[in-house]
MIMARLUM-813812 format. One record per residue (C-alpha): x, y, z; residue in one letter. Coordinates in steps of 0.25 Angstrom, whole numbers, padded with zeros to 4 digits, always signed. Layout:
<rs>
XYZA;...
</rs>
This chain:
<rs>
-0321-0285+0517X;-0318-0270+0520X;-0323-0261+0531X;-0323-0246+0531X;-0324-0236+0542X;-0329-0222+0539X;-0329-0210+0549X;-0338-0198+0546X;-0339-0184+0552X;-0354-0181+0551X;-0359-0167+0551X;-0366-0163+0564X;-0381-0165+0563X;-0380-0176+0552X;-0376-0188+0560X;-0390-0194+0559X;-0391-0192+0544X;-0377-0198+0542X;-0380-0210+0550X;-0393-0212+0543X;-0387-0211+0529X;-0375-0220+0533X;-0385-0231+0536X;-0393-0229+0524X;-0381-0228+0515X;-0375-0240+0521X;-0388-0248+0518X;-0388-0243+0504X;-0373-0247+0502X;-0375-0261+0508X;-0387-0263+0499X;-0383-0257+0486X;-0367-0257+0487X;-0362-0269+0495X;-0358-0262+0507X;-0356-0271+0520X;-0363-0262+0530X;-0358-0252+0540X;-0359-0247+0554X;-0360-0233+0558X;-0354-0228+0571X;-0354-0214+0578X;-0340-0211+0584X;-0338-0204+0597X;-0333-0191+0590X;-0346-0191+0582X;-0340-0197+0569X;-0348-0208+0561X;-0340-0220+0559X;-0344-0232+0550X;-0339-0246+0547X;-0343-0252+0534X;-0340-0265+0527X;-0337-0266+0512X;-0333-0277+0503X;-0321-0268+0498X;-0318-0253+0498X;-0321-0253+0483X;-0335-0258+0486X;-0337-0247+0496X;-0332-0237+0486X;-0341-0242+0475X;-0353-0242+0485X;-0350-0228+0489X;-0348-0223+0475X;-0361-0229+0470X;-0369-0224+0482X;-0364-0210+0481X;-0367-0209+0466X;-0382-0205+0469X;-0381-0190+0473X;-0394-0191+0479X;-0390-0200+0490X;-0387-0193+0504X;-0373-0196+0508X;-0369-0189+0521X;-0354-0187+0516X;-0359-0181+0502X;-0369-0172+0510X;-0358-0166+0519X;-0364-0172+0531X;-0353-0182+0534X;-0338-0183+0531X;-0331-0196+0530X;-0318-0194+0538X;-0312-0208+0538X;-0313-0221+0531X;-0305-0233+0535X;-0305-0246+0527X;-0303-0259+0534X;-0301-0274+0529X;-0311-0282+0538X;-0302-0294+0543X;-0312-0299+0554X;-0326-0296+0557X;-0332-0299+0571X;-0342-0287+0572X;-0355-0293+0576X;-0367-0289+0568X;-0377-0279+0575X;-0388-0290+0575X;-0379-0300+0582X;-0373-0291+0593X;-0375-0296+0607X;-0386-0288+0616X;-0375-0280+0623X;-0373-0272+0610X;-0388-0269+0609X;-0389-0263+0623X;-0398-0274+0627X;
</rs>
């Protein structure tokens, strides 16, 4: 299994739109193209950083190509609202990340 880390600069004022579209696009890709899900984060400097799991880099490339074929889809990068500034590929060698639903109460602010 592979993981990718993506970092974007998002145009001022487009942060909410970017986060919403990231969520929607990720759901579409998981459902229709075999993506393994992702987590989106906001860095202290304002950049958006995401971590996504994929069966392979080729599977990601195909998913993105298939998803992007529709010119009517709103994709922040294509619209000039965000710029991908870094992509790092990783081999997952051990996975101890607790799923959100299983996190202890101290993580939920309870």
